[in-house]
C-alpha positions in Angstrom: -12.9 -7.1 -23.2 -11.5 -3.7 -22.2 -13.7 -0.7 -21.9 -13.1 1.1 -25.2 -14.4 4.4 -23.9 -12.0 5.0 -21.0 -8.8 3.4 -20.0 -8.6 3.8 -16.2 -5.4 3.9 -14.2 -6.4 0.6 -12.5 -9.1 -2.1 -12.6 -9.9 -4.6 -9.9 -8.7 -8.2 -10.0 -11.9 -10.3 -10.1 -12.5 -14.1 -10.3 -15.1 -15.4 -12.6 -18.7 -14.8 -11.6 -19.3 -18.5 -11.2 -16.3 -19.0 -9.0 -17.4 -16.3 -6.6 -20.9 -17.6 -6.5 -19.6 -21.0 -5.7 -17.6 -19.6 -2.8 -20.4 -17.5 -1.3 -22.7 -20.5 -1.4 -20.9 -21.5 1.8 -22.2 -18.3 3.4 -25.8 -19.2 2.6 -25.3 -22.7 3.9 -23.7 -21.5 7.1 -26.0 -18.4 7.6 -23.0 -16.7 9.0 -22.3 -13.2 7.5 -19.7 -11.7 9.8 -18.0 -12.0 13.3 -15.1 -14.3 12.5 -17.1 -16.8 10.3 -15.8 -19.8 8.3 -14.7 -17.7 5.2 -12.9 -15.3 7.5 -11.0 -18.1 9.2 -10.2 -19.8 5.8 -8.8 -16.6 4.3 -6.8 -15.9 7.4 -5.0 -19.3 7.2 -4.4 -19.0 3.5 -2.9 -15.5 3.9 -0.6 -16.8 6.6 0.8 -19.3 4.2 1.0 -17.0 1.2 2.6 -14.1 3.1 4.8 -16.5 5.2 3.9 -14.8 8.5 3.0 -16.1 11.9 -0.2 -14.0 12.4 -2.7 -12.3 10.2 -5.6 -10.2 11.6 -8.2 -9.3 9.0 -9.9 -5.9 9.1 -12.5 -4.0 7.2 -10.0 -1.9 5.4 -6.3 -0.9 5.2 -6.8 2.3 7.2 -8.2 0.5 10.2 -5.3 -1.9 9.9 -2.9 1.0 10.4 -4.9 2.8 13.0 -5.6 -0.2 15.2 -2.0 -1.5 14.9 -0.8 1.7 16.4 -3.4 1.6 19.1 -2.6 -2.1 19.9 1.0 -1.2 20.3 0.1 1.4 22.9 2.3 4.1 21.4 2.7 7.6 22.7 4.7 10.5 21.4 6.1 11.0 17.9 6.1 8.7 14.8 8.6 9.4 12.0 7.0 8.7 8.6 7.1 10.0 5.0 5.0 12.7 3.4 5.1 10.8 0.1 2.2 8.4 0.8 -1.6 8.2 0.8 -3.1 10.4 3.5 -4.3 7.3 5.4 -0.8 6.7 6.7 -0.6 10.0 8.5 -4.3 10.2 9.5 -3.8 6.9 11.4 -1.0 8.4 13.4 -2.9 11.6 14.2 -6.1 9.8 15.1 -4.2 7.9 17.8 -3.2 11.2 19.4 0.4 10.9 18.1 2.5 13.5 16.3 3.8 12.7 12.8 7.3 13.8 12.0 8.1 13.9 8.3 11.3 12.5 6.9 12.2 13.1 3.2 12.4 10.3 0.7 15.4 9.1 -1.3 15.9 9.7 -5.1 16.3 6.0 -5.9 13.1 4.3 -4.9 11.0 7.1 -3.3 10.9 5.4 0.1 11.9 7.0 3.4 15.5 8.3 3.3 17.3 6.3 6.0 20.3 8.7 6.0 18.0 11.4 7.4 16.1 9.3 10.0 18.4 9.6 13.0 18.5 13.4 13.1 14.7 13.4 13.6 14.8 11.0 16.6 14.4 12.5 20.0 13.2 11.5 23.5 9.5 11.6 22.3 10.0 9.3 19.3 8.2 6.0 19.8 8.1 4.5 16.3 9.0 4.7 12.6 6.3 4.1 10.0 8.0 3.6 6.6 6.0 3.1 3.5 6.8 0.6 0.7 6.0 2.7 -2.4 4.7 1.4 -5.8 5.9 -2.0 -4.8 9.4 -0.6 -4.1 10.8 -1.9 -0.8 12.2 0.3 1.9 15.8 -0.2 3.2 14.5 -2.6 5.8 18.0 -3.5 7.2 18.9 0.1 7.9 15.5 0.8 9.4 15.8 -2.2 11.7 19.2 -1.2 12.8 18.1 2.3 13.7 15.0 1.0 15.5 17.0 -1.3 17.6 19.6 1.4 18.4 16.9 3.7 19.8 14.4 1.1 21.0 11.7 2.1 18.5 8.8 0.2 17.0 8.6 -0.3 13.2 5.2 -0.3 11.6 5.3 -0.8 7.8 2.6 0.6 5.6 2.7 -2.2 3.0 -0.4 -1.2 1.1 1.5 -1.3 -2.2 3.5 -4.4 -1.4 1.2 -7.4 -1.3 3.1 -10.5 -2.5 6.5 -8.7 -2.6 9.5 -10.6 -1.4 12.9 -9.3 -0.4 15.9 -11.6 -0.4 13.4 -14.5 -0.5 11.4 -13.3 2.5 7.8 -12.2 2.5 7.8 -8.4 2.9 5.4 -8.6 5.9 8.1 -10.5 7.9 10.1 -7.3 8.4 9.6 -4.8 11.3 7.2 -5.3 14.2 4.0 -5.0 12.2 3.1 -4.7 8.5 -0.3 -3.4 7.4 -1.9 -4.2 4.0 -4.8 -2.7 2.1 -7.0 -5.0 0.2 -8.9 -2.2 -1.5 -10.3 -2.8 -5.0 -7.6 -0.7 -6.5 -4.7 -2.8 -5.1 -2.9 -5.7 -6.7 -4.9 -8.1 -4.5 -8.3 -7.2 -3.2 -11.1 -8.4 -1.0 -13.4 -5.7 -2.4 -12.7 -3.7 0.7 -10.4 -5.0 3.4 -7.0 -4.9 5.1 -4.7 -7.0 7.3 -2.2 -6.6 10.1 0.7 -9.1 10.0 2.9 -9.6 13.1 5.1 -12.2 14.8 4.6 -14.1 18.0 7.2 -12.0 19.7 4.7 -9.2 20.2 3.1 -10.3 23.5 -0.5 -9.4 24.1 -0.6 -7.4 20.8 -2.8 -10.0 18.9 -5.4 -10.2 21.7 -5.6 -6.4 22.0 -5.9 -6.0 18.3 -8.6 -8.6 18.0 -10.6 -6.9 20.8 -10.0 -3.4 19.4 -11.5 -4.3 16.0 -14.7 -5.6 17.7 -15.5 -2.4 19.8 -12.9 -3.4 22.4 -15.0 -6.4 23.5 -13.1 -9.0 25.5 -15.4 -11.9 26.6 -18.4 -10.5 28.5 -16.8 -7.1 29.1 -15.3 -4.2 27.1 -11.6 -3.6 27.8 -10.8 -1.0 25.1 -12.5 1.8 23.3 -12.6 0.3 19.8 -14.5 0.7 16.5 -16.2 -2.0 14.4 -13.5 -3.0 12.0 -14.4 -6.7 11.3 -14.1 -8.1 7.8 -17.4 -9.6 6.6 -17.8 -13.0 5.0 -18.5 -11.7 1.5 -15.2 -9.8 1.4 -13.3 -12.8 2.8 -14.9 -15.0 0.1 -13.6 -12.6 -2.6 -10.2 -12.7 -1.0 -10.2 -16.5 -1.1 -11.1 -16.5 -4.8 -8.6 -13.8 -5.8 -5.8 -15.5 -3.9 -6.0 -18.4 -6.3 -5.3 -16.0 -9.2 -2.8 -13.5 -7.7 0.4 -15.1 -9.0 -0.9 -15.1 -12.5 -2.1 -11.5 -12.1 1.3 -10.5 -11.0 2.9 -12.2 -14.0 0.6 -10.4 -16.3 1.4 -7.0 -14.6 5.1 -7.8 -15.0 4.6 -8.4 -18.8 2.9 -4.9 -19.2 5.5 -3.2 -17.0 8.3 -4.7 -19.1 6.6 -3.5 -22.3 6.2 0.0 -20.8 9.9 0.0 -20.0 10.9 -1.1 -23.4 8.7 1.4 -25.3 9.5 4.4 -23.0 13.2 3.8 -22.6 15.5 6.6 -23.5 13.0 9.4 -23.7 14.6 12.6 -22.5 12.9 14.1 -19.5 10.9 11.0 -18.7 12.2 9.0 -15.7 11.0 5.5 -15.1 10.6 3.6 -11.8 13.7 1.8 -10.5 14.2 -2.0 -10.7 15.4 -3.0 -7.2 18.0 -5.7 -6.6 16.9 -8.7 -4.5 13.2 -7.7 -4.8 10.5 -9.9 -6.2 8.1 -7.2 -7.2 4.3 -7.2 -7.5 4.3 -4.5 -10.2 1.7 -2.6 -8.2 2.0 0.7 -10.2 3.9 2.2 -13.1 5.0 5.7 -12.2 6.9 8.0 -14.5 8.4 11.3 -13.6 8.3 14.3 -16.0 11.1 16.9 -16.1 9.3 19.6 -18.0 12.2 21.4 -19.5 13.8 18.3 -20.9 10.6 16.5 -21.8 9.2 19.6 -23.6 5.8 19.4 -22.0 4.5 19.8 -18.5 3.0 17.0 -16.4 -0.5 18.6 -16.7 -0.2 19.0 -20.4 0.7 15.3 -20.7 -2.2 14.3 -18.5 -4.5 16.4 -20.6 -3.2 14.8 -23.8 -3.8 11.3 -22.4 -7.2 12.3 -21.2 -8.1 13.6 -24.8 -7.4 10.0 -25.8 -9.6 8.6 -23.1 -6.7 7.5 -20.9 -6.8 8.4 -17.2 -3.4 8.9 -15.6 -3.1 9.8 -11.9 -0.8 12.2 -10.0 0.0 9.7 -7.3 1.1 11.0 -4.8 0.1 14.7 -5.1 0.0 16.8 -3.1 2.3 15.4 -0.5 0.9 15.2 3.0 2.6 18.3 4.4 1.0 20.3 1.7 -2.6 19.1 2.3 -5.0 21.5 3.8 -5.4 19.6 7.1 -1.6 19.5 7.7 0.1 22.4 5.9 -0.5 24.9 8.7 1.6 22.8 11.0 4.3 21.7 8.6 6.5 23.2 5.9 6.8 21.1 2.7 10.2 22.7 2.0 11.5 20.5 4.8 11.1 17.5 2.5 12.3 19.0 -0.8 12.8 15.8 -2.7 9.3 14.5 -1.9 7.9 17.9 -2.9 9.7 17.9 -6.2 8.8 14.3 -7.1 5.2 14.9 -6.2 5.1 17.7 -8.8 6.6 15.4 -11.5 4.9 12.0 -11.0 2.2 10.3 -13.1 1.1 6.7 -12.6 0.1 5.2 -15.9 -2.7 2.6 -16.4 -1.7 -0.9 -15.1 -3.8 -3.9 -14.4 -3.8 -7.6 -15.0 -6.4 -7.7 -17.8 -5.2 -4.8 -19.9 -3.8 -5.5 -23.4 -0.6 -5.1 -25.2 -2.4 -2.8 -27.6 -3.4 -0.5 -24.7 0.2 -0.2 -23.5 1.4 0.5 -27.0 -1.3 3.2 -27.5 -0.3 4.9 -24.3 3.4 4.8 -25.1 2.8 6.1 -28.6 0.9 9.2 -27.3 3.7 9.9 -24.8 6.4 9.6 -27.5 4.6 11.9 -29.8 
């Protein structure tokens, strides 16, 4: 049953208690808790099949996936990315000693605006780090063409895109590298966790990445300066269980998204998320954008009204990265005006697999009124 006290913006996908206990029984039997154990290897193989990729490296969280992927590529210089993302994306660039360069987003799907990419490229540019947003897919063809033209690496932050397909291809098969977050708030979770997906064409990348996540250890010696970013067996076991239910969870999310779209259609000043062509969505989030003058109420007033009814909406993403305290002194958010405006309008409404039709109808009724 749903928590009647507060409707949160998300709730984690969980298997039954019995199913998880059955899976972790293997851990007791093996007495192997971490360091590339049987559950880790099992999940790795299952994710390769599900995501349709050649290689999957599991890590302790999505941030370490990003940070170590950049490190393993040996990048130096500037990385073009979007300010309309979670702070982890940009922190991963900076913590590798690289300089983030912000490209504005497009009005259609809130991903990086490919028409503005080339003017930001210079002799110091080494990579593009686009972000798939709310399950919306970046313009992968245009990004790849630009990357090839200028000999740049492409690292996708795919934290919002687990299970998404574009033109029948798994989303992680695009670019040089795709990084996922398996945090509890995501469509698919391993409690905490993340993954780096890459193809066999990246020579030495996999070995370096595998060493980096284990303090840089390579055999009996230490080749790199790395952290401890290994996924443990209990998280891997949760991932194995949840993978069995992910398709059903996505179908349930789809049902609620379609109901939201039906109930909220045609409300002046309320803009809904795009439906992309050729994209098999995972329905990760349900963002709406409030134009105050047309809607007749500010975003903050709507959030307060929902909160008065024990419904928690989230301003996601707000503020944008180039307005955050740790970055704003070196950047001007007016350089990315569309990202700035949309960050001031966006609310993500509650969405999770085990919510109810009644919950969606209650939320929509409050918004309409």
